[in-house]
C-alpha positions in Angstrom: -7.6 -3.9 5.6 -5.8 -1.6 8.1 -7.5 -1.9 11.9 -6.3 0.8 14.2 -7.6 0.7 18.1 -8.6 4.3 19.3 -10.1 5.1 22.5 -12.4 2.3 22.7 -13.2 1.9 19.0 -12.0 0.6 15.6 -10.6 2.4 12.8 -10.8 0.9 9.3 -9.0 1.6 6.6 -9.7 -0.8 3.4 -7.0 -2.2 1.7 -8.2 -0.5 -1.8 -8.1 3.0 0.1 -4.3 2.3 1.4 -3.4 1.9 -2.2 -5.3 4.9 -3.6 -3.1 6.9 -1.0 0.1 5.3 -2.3 -1.0 6.2 -6.1 -1.6 9.8 -4.7 2.0 10.1 -3.2 3.4 8.7 -6.6 1.3 11.3 -8.3 3.2 14.2 -6.4 7.0 12.5 -7.3 8.9 14.6 -9.6 9.4 12.1 -12.6 12.0 9.8 -12.1 14.5 9.8 -15.0 14.7 6.3 -16.7 10.8 5.3 -15.8 9.3 5.9 -19.0 5.7 4.6 -18.4 5.3 7.0 -15.8 1.3 6.7 -15.8 1.2 3.3 -15.9 3.5 3.3 -12.7 1.1 5.6 -11.1 -1.8 3.1 -12.0 -0.1 0.0 -10.6 1.2 1.9 -7.3 -2.9 2.9 -7.0 -3.8 -1.0 -7.9 -1.4 -3.1 -5.8 -4.0 -4.1 -3.4 -7.1 -3.9 -5.5 -8.0 -7.5 -5.2 -8.8 -7.0 -1.5 -12.5 -6.1 -0.9 -13.9 -6.3 2.1 -17.0 -5.8 1.6 -17.2 -9.0 -0.8 -16.9 -12.5 0.5 -13.9 -13.1 2.6 -13.3 -15.7 5.5 -10.2 -14.0 7.0 -11.8 -10.6 8.2 -12.0 -11.8 12.0 -9.9 -13.3 14.7 -10.9 -16.1 17.1 -12.1 -13.2 19.7 -14.2 -11.8 16.8 -12.5 -9.0 16.3 -11.1 -7.6 12.7 -7.9 -8.8 11.6 -5.3 -6.5 10.5 -3.7 -6.7 7.2 -0.5 -8.1 8.6 -2.2 -10.9 10.4 -3.9 -12.4 7.0 -2.5 -15.7 5.7 -0.7 -16.2 2.5 -3.3 -17.0 -0.1 -2.3 -18.1 -3.6 -6.0 -17.1 -5.4 -6.1 -14.0 -3.8 -2.6 -13.1 -5.8 -3.7 -15.0 -8.8 -6.4 -13.0 -9.2 -4.5 -9.4 -8.4 -2.1 -10.7 -11.0 -4.7 -11.5 -13.4 -6.3 -8.0 -12.9 -3.1 -6.6 -14.1 -2.3 -8.2 -16.9 -5.6 -6.8 -18.3 -4.2 -3.6 -17.9 -0.8 -4.2 -19.1 2.1 -6.4 -18.9 4.5 -3.5 -17.5 1.8 -3.1 -14.5 1.6 -6.9 -14.3 5.2 -7.1 -13.7 5.1 -4.6 -11.4 2.4 -6.2 -9.5 4.0 -9.7 -9.6 7.4 -7.8 -8.0 5.2 -6.6 -5.1 3.8 -9.9 -4.4 7.2 -11.2 -4.3 8.5 -8.7 -1.8 5.7 -9.5 0.3 6.3 -13.2 0.7 9.8 -13.4 -0.5 11.0 -14.1 3.5 8.3 -16.8 4.0 9.7 -20.2 5.4 6.6 -22.0 4.0 7.7 -24.1 1.0 4.6 -23.8 -1.1 5.1 -19.9 -0.4 8.9 -20.0 -1.5 7.9 -22.0 -4.8 5.2 -19.6 -5.7 7.7 -16.7 -5.6 10.0 -18.6 -7.7 7.5 -19.2 -10.4 6.9 -15.4 -10.2 10.5 -14.6 -10.6 10.8 -17.2 -13.5 7.8 -15.5 -15.0 8.8 -12.0 -14.9 11.9 -12.6 -16.4 9.8 -13.9 -19.4 7.3 -10.7 -19.3 10.6 -8.4 -18.8 12.0 -10.0 -22.2 8.8 -10.0 -24.3 7.9 -6.2 -23.3 11.3 -5.2 -24.3 12.0 -3.8 -20.7 15.3 -3.7 -18.9 15.5 -5.1 -15.1 17.0 -1.7 -14.5 13.7 -0.1 -15.5 11.2 -2.5 -13.7 13.6 -2.0 -10.3 13.6 1.9 -10.6 10.0 1.7 -11.4 9.2 -0.8 -8.5 11.4 1.0 -5.6 9.1 4.1 -6.3 5.8 1.8 -6.0 7.1 0.3 -2.4 8.2 3.6 -1.6 4.8 5.4 -1.9 3.3 2.0 -0.4 5.2 2.4 2.6 4.8 5.8 3.2 0.9 5.2 2.6 1.2 2.5 5.5 2.8 4.4 7.9 0.3 7.3 7.3 -2.6 4.9 7.5 -1.6 3.1 10.7 -1.2 6.4 12.4 2.6 5.3 13.1 3.6 9.2 13.3 6.0 9.2 16.3 5.2 12.4 18.3 7.5 15.6 19.5 8.6 15.7 15.9 10.6 12.5 15.9 11.6 11.3 12.3 10.9 7.2 11.4 12.1 5.9 8.5 9.8 5.2 5.6 12.1 3.1 2.8 14.5 3.5 0.4 13.2 5.0 -2.6 14.5 5.7 -6.8 18.2 5.7 -6.6 19.1 4.1 -3.5 17.8 7.1 -1.3 16.6 7.1 2.3 13.8 9.0 3.3 12.3 10.1 6.6 9.0 11.3 7.9 7.9 13.5 10.8 4.5 15.5 12.2 4.8 19.0 12.4 1.3 18.6 14.1 -1.8 16.8 13.8 -2.4 18.0 10.3 1.3 18.7 8.5 3.8 16.1 7.6 7.5 16.6 6.6 9.3 14.0 3.9 13.2 14.1 4.2 14.7 14.8 2.0 12.1 16.5 -0.2 11.4 13.7 -3.2 7.8 15.6 -4.4 7.3 18.1 -7.4 5.4 20.7 -5.5 6.8 22.3 -2.1 3.4 21.3 -0.5 0.4 19.3 -1.7 -2.6 17.8 0.2 -3.8 13.9 0.7 -6.7 12.7 2.0 -8.0 9.1 2.8 -11.6 7.5 3.9 -11.8 5.6 7.2 -14.9 4.0 9.1 -15.1 3.9 12.7 -16.8 0.9 14.3 -17.7 1.1 18.3 -18.7 -2.6 18.5 -15.5 -4.3 19.7 -16.2 -7.8 18.8 -18.6 -9.4 15.9 -20.5 -12.8 16.0 -20.0 -13.4 12.0 -18.0 -12.4 9.3 -21.4 -11.3 7.6 -22.4 -9.4 10.9 -19.2 -7.3 10.3 -19.2 -6.8 6.8 -22.8 -5.2 7.2 -21.6 -3.0 9.8 -18.5 -1.7 8.2 -20.4 -1.1 4.7 -23.0 1.0 6.8 -20.9 2.9 8.4 -20.3 6.6 7.0 -16.8 7.5 6.0 -15.0 9.9 7.4 -11.8 11.3 5.8 -8.3 11.7 6.8 -6.5 15.2 5.5 -2.9 15.7 5.8 -0.6 18.8 4.2 2.8 16.9 3.1 5.6 20.2 3.2 9.1 20.6 2.5 11.2 21.3 5.2 12.2 24.7 3.7 8.5 25.8 4.8 9.8 25.3 8.6 
């Protein structure tokens, strides 16, 4: 989950909610030449964090002080990675390949021996799946660059990492090795440069939950309060610079 501390309360964005926002962004892209399985690429993007469910049993929701744990502080969990891959494989081999590539992206810099071995295993598996599916490495790399870019932009938005005074922040490198930037015109309007989307402007939204209690006695208490909290909706309009 994404945890934001704001004015004496926690704002919680679920992992699946963040992924759904990434899927919204992918849906708006101008269709990329070379990505043949366009709809499956959108689905893979929208489900890349599907295994994390804050309402289910999970022992890694609170830190030692009883506060909620931001996603960056979660330990590597092979069982979660495997569950995510199994879910992806039931949809399509193509989605499973993109999911595996995202897991590798997340953990490839870890120094832990077990993590390194797992990442190496995934790379070998991907090679086999790409051959079995008749894909090319170029096709997969292009599609994954889009997934990763949408993931990066969604994380910036959900974490409220927008600099003030219309200063730009780098999103990531997208398809074609193009680097993109984000800035806010105001509290509800965002600009992406250069413009990669089909429409000149579109709306996005995602849900979050607010918890006024700062520390929790148990994971069960935290999960119950999170479950009972009414979701609020954060909306933005993303526009082309041409509309300034």
